[in-house]
TORPA-4810 file (N, C-alpha, C, O; in nm, 3 decimals):
<nodes>
NODE_1_12.048_9.149_9.382_12.185_9.126_9.422_12.208_8.977_9.439_12.131_8.908_9.506_M
NODE_2_12.313_8.928_9.379_12.348_8.786_9.387_12.447_8.764_9.501_12.549_8.833_9.511_E
NODE_3_12.417_8.667_9.587_12.509_8.630_9.695_12.597_8.518_9.644_12.547_8.413_9.604_I
NODE_4_12.729_8.541_9.645_12.821_8.442_9.590_12.863_8.339_9.692_12.861_8.220_9.662_R
NODE_5_12.900_8.381_9.811_12.940_8.287_9.915_12.947_8.361_10.048_12.997_8.473_10.055_N
NODE_6_12.898_8.298_10.151_12.903_8.353_10.286_13.000_8.268_10.367_12.996_8.145_10.359_I
NODE_7_13.086_8.330_10.443_13.176_8.260_10.533_13.129_8.278_10.676_13.104_8.391_10.720_G
NODE_8_13.118_8.169_10.750_13.080_8.173_10.891_13.203_8.131_10.970_13.250_8.018_10.960_V
NODE_9_13.255_8.224_11.049_13.373_8.197_11.130_13.331_8.147_11.267_13.268_8.219_11.344_L
NODE_10_13.364_8.023_11.295_13.329_7.962_11.423_13.228_7.851_11.405_13.114_7.874_11.364_G
NODE_11_13.270_7.729_11.436_13.186_7.612_11.414_13.125_7.561_11.545_13.113_7.441_11.566_A
NODE_12_13.088_7.654_11.632_13.014_7.617_11.752_12.868_7.597_11.715_12.834_7.591_11.597_G
NODE_13_12.782_7.589_11.814_12.639_7.566_11.789_12.577_7.679_11.708_12.504_7.655_11.612_A
NODE_14_12.607_7.803_11.746_12.546_7.917_11.677_12.595_7.929_11.534_12.514_7.947_11.442_W
NODE_15_12.725_7.919_11.513_12.780_7.928_11.377_12.730_7.816_11.288_12.699_7.838_11.171_G
NODE_16_12.721_7.697_11.343_12.672_7.582_11.266_12.526_7.601_11.230_12.486_7.575_11.116_T
NODE_17_12.445_7.646_11.325_12.302_7.669_11.298_12.285_7.776_11.190_12.199_7.762_11.103_A
NODE_18_12.364_7.881_11.196_12.357_7.987_11.095_12.395_7.932_10.958_12.328_7.960_10.859_L
NODE_19_12.503_7.855_10.951_12.547_7.799_10.824_12.443_7.705_10.765_12.417_7.709_10.645_A
NODE_20_12.383_7.621_10.848_12.279_7.529_10.800_12.158_7.608_10.749_12.102_7.575_10.644_I
NODE_21_12.119_7.711_10.822_12.004_7.792_10.781_12.028_7.858_10.645_11.940_7.857_10.559_S
NODE_22_12.146_7.912_10.625_12.179_7.975_10.496_12.182_7.872_10.384_12.129_7.896_10.276_L
NODE_23_12.243_7.757_10.411_12.254_7.652_10.308_12.116_7.601_10.268_12.093_7.568_10.151_A
NODE_24_12.025_7.593_10.362_11.889_7.547_10.330_11.815_7.645_10.239_11.718_7.609_10.174_R
NODE_25_11.863_7.769_10.235_11.806_7.870_10.146_11.884_7.880_10.015_11.872_7.977_9.941_K
NODE_26_11.966_7.777_9.989_12.048_7.769_9.868_12.150_7.882_9.856_12.185_7.924_9.746_N
NODE_27_12.196_7.930_9.969_12.303_8.029_9.972_12.434_7.955_9.995_12.446_7.881_10.093_I
NODE_28_12.531_7.972_9.907_12.660_7.905_9.927_12.726_7.954_10.056_12.738_8.075_10.078_P
NODE_29_12.768_7.862_10.140_12.824_7.900_10.270_12.942_7.809_10.303_12.942_7.690_10.273_V
NODE_30_13.043_7.869_10.365_13.160_7.796_10.413_13.166_7.814_10.564_13.167_7.927_10.614_T
NODE_31_13.170_7.704_10.637_13.178_7.705_10.784_13.322_7.680_10.824_13.380_7.577_10.788_L
NODE_32_13.381_7.772_10.898_13.520_7.764_10.939_13.531_7.721_11.085_13.463_7.775_11.172_W
NODE_33_13.618_7.624_11.109_13.650_7.580_11.245_13.796_7.609_11.272_13.879_7.601_11.181_S
NODE_34_13.829_7.642_11.395_13.969_7.670_11.426_14.053_7.544_11.441_14.176_7.550_11.442_R
NODE_35_13.986_7.430_11.455_14.058_7.303_11.468_14.037_7.219_11.342_13.924_7.186_11.305_R
NODE_36_14.147_7.184_11.277_14.141_7.108_11.152_14.073_6.973_11.173_13.995_6.929_11.088_A
NODE_37_14.102_6.907_11.284_14.042_6.775_11.310_13.890_6.786_11.321_13.817_6.697_11.275_A
NODE_38_13.842_6.892_11.382_13.697_6.912_11.394_13.635_6.937_11.257_13.529_6.885_11.226_H
NODE_39_13.702_7.017_11.175_13.653_7.044_11.040_13.647_6.916_10.958_13.550_6.893_10.885_A
NODE_40_13.748_6.832_10.968_13.750_6.706_10.895_13.638_6.613_10.942_13.574_6.546_10.861_E
NODE_41_13.616_6.609_11.073_13.509_6.526_11.128_13.373_6.571_11.076_13.291_6.489_11.034_E
NODE_42_13.348_6.702_11.079_13.221_6.755_11.030_13.202_6.724_10.883_13.092_6.690_10.839_M
NODE_43_13.308_6.736_10.807_13.301_6.709_10.664_13.270_6.563_10.635_13.194_6.532_10.543_S
NODE_44_13.327_6.473_10.713_13.307_6.331_10.686_13.169_6.281_10.731_13.110_6.196_10.664_S
NODE_45_13.118_6.331_10.843_12.987_6.284_10.893_12.872_6.376_10.853_12.755_6.344_10.878_V
NODE_46_12.904_6.492_10.791_12.804_6.590_10.745_12.716_6.640_10.859_12.596_6.661_10.842_R
NODE_47_12.779_6.660_10.975_12.707_6.705_11.096_12.810_6.754_11.196_12.924_6.707_11.198_E
NODE_48_12.771_6.849_11.280_12.857_6.895_11.389_12.813_6.822_11.516_12.738_6.875_11.597_N
NODE_49_12.863_6.699_11.531_12.821_6.615_11.643_12.864_6.672_11.777_12.800_6.645_11.879_Q
NODE_50_12.969_6.749_11.779_13.021_6.805_11.905_12.931_6.915_11.961_12.905_6.917_12.082_R
NODE_51_12.883_7.005_11.877_12.810_7.122_11.926_12.663_7.130_11.883_12.585_7.203_11.944_Y
NODE_52_12.624_7.055_11.779_12.486_7.064_11.731_12.446_6.931_11.668_12.414_6.923_11.549_L
NODE_53_12.449_6.827_11.748_12.419_6.694_11.695_12.272_6.683_11.658_12.185_6.748_11.716_S
NODE_54_12.246_6.599_11.559_12.109_6.577_11.513_12.068_6.664_11.397_11.959_6.647_11.343_G
NODE_55_12.152_6.758_11.356_12.121_6.848_11.245_12.223_6.826_11.134_12.335_6.876_11.140_F
NODE_56_12.182_6.752_11.033_12.270_6.720_10.919_12.290_6.842_10.832_12.202_6.927_10.819_K
NODE_57_12.409_6.849_10.771_12.437_6.955_10.675_12.361_6.927_10.545_12.358_6.813_10.498_F
NODE_58_12.300_7.028_10.487_12.231_7.008_10.359_12.331_6.969_10.250_12.448_7.009_10.253_P
NODE_59_12.284_6.890_10.154_12.368_6.856_10.038_12.382_6.978_9.950_12.286_7.051_9.925_N
NODE_60_12.502_6.999_9.903_12.524_7.115_9.815_12.577_7.073_9.681_12.601_7.157_9.595_T
</nodes>
Protein backbone atom coordinates (compact mmCIF):
# COMPACT_ATOMS: atom_id res chain seq x y z
CA UNK A 1 0.00 0.00 0.00
CA UNK A 2 1.34 3.39 -1.01
CA UNK A 3 0.91 6.30 1.41
CA UNK A 4 0.25 9.47 -0.57
CA UNK A 5 0.07 12.13 2.13
CA UNK A 6 -0.67 12.31 5.84
CA UNK A 7 -2.23 15.38 7.42
CA UNK A 8 -1.47 16.20 11.05
CA UNK A 9 -3.99 18.58 12.58
CA UNK A 10 -2.44 20.61 15.35
CA UNK A 11 1.05 22.08 15.41
CA UNK A 12 1.72 21.70 19.12
CA UNK A 13 4.61 19.62 20.46
CA UNK A 14 2.91 16.26 19.87
CA UNK A 15 1.65 17.05 16.37
CA UNK A 16 5.01 18.48 15.35
CA UNK A 17 6.89 15.45 16.71
CA UNK A 18 4.54 13.12 14.83
CA UNK A 19 4.96 15.07 11.58
CA UNK A 20 8.76 15.08 11.90
CA UNK A 21 8.80 11.35 12.63
CA UNK A 22 6.70 10.57 9.55
CA UNK A 23 8.75 12.88 7.32
CA UNK A 24 11.98 11.21 8.44
CA UNK A 25 10.52 7.95 7.12
CA UNK A 26 9.96 9.63 3.72
CA UNK A 27 6.21 9.77 4.22
CA UNK A 28 4.70 12.94 2.74
CA UNK A 29 3.12 14.90 5.59
CA UNK A 30 1.35 18.23 5.99
CA UNK A 31 1.34 19.87 9.44
CA UNK A 32 -1.66 22.14 10.05
CA UNK A 33 -1.67 25.03 12.52
CA UNK A 34 -4.77 26.98 13.46
CA UNK A 35 -2.83 30.25 13.37
CA UNK A 36 -1.56 31.41 9.98
CA UNK A 37 1.26 33.46 11.54
CA UNK A 38 2.54 30.37 13.37
CA UNK A 39 2.41 28.31 10.18
CA UNK A 40 4.35 30.99 8.29
CA UNK A 41 6.96 31.17 11.05
CA UNK A 42 7.45 27.40 11.05
CA UNK A 43 7.75 27.39 7.28
CA UNK A 44 10.37 30.12 7.21
CA UNK A 45 12.61 28.79 10.03
CA UNK A 46 11.90 25.06 9.31
CA UNK A 47 11.25 24.44 13.02
CA UNK A 48 8.45 24.82 15.57
CA UNK A 49 10.33 27.15 17.91
CA UNK A 50 7.23 27.78 20.02
CA UNK A 51 6.40 24.20 21.01
CA UNK A 52 9.32 21.95 19.96
CA UNK A 53 12.46 24.01 19.55
CA UNK A 54 15.68 22.31 18.55
CA UNK A 55 14.05 19.85 16.13
CA UNK A 56 14.41 20.97 12.51
CA UNK A 57 11.93 19.87 9.88
CA UNK A 58 13.42 17.36 7.43
CA UNK A 59 14.01 18.58 3.88
CA UNK A 60 11.42 17.29 1.49
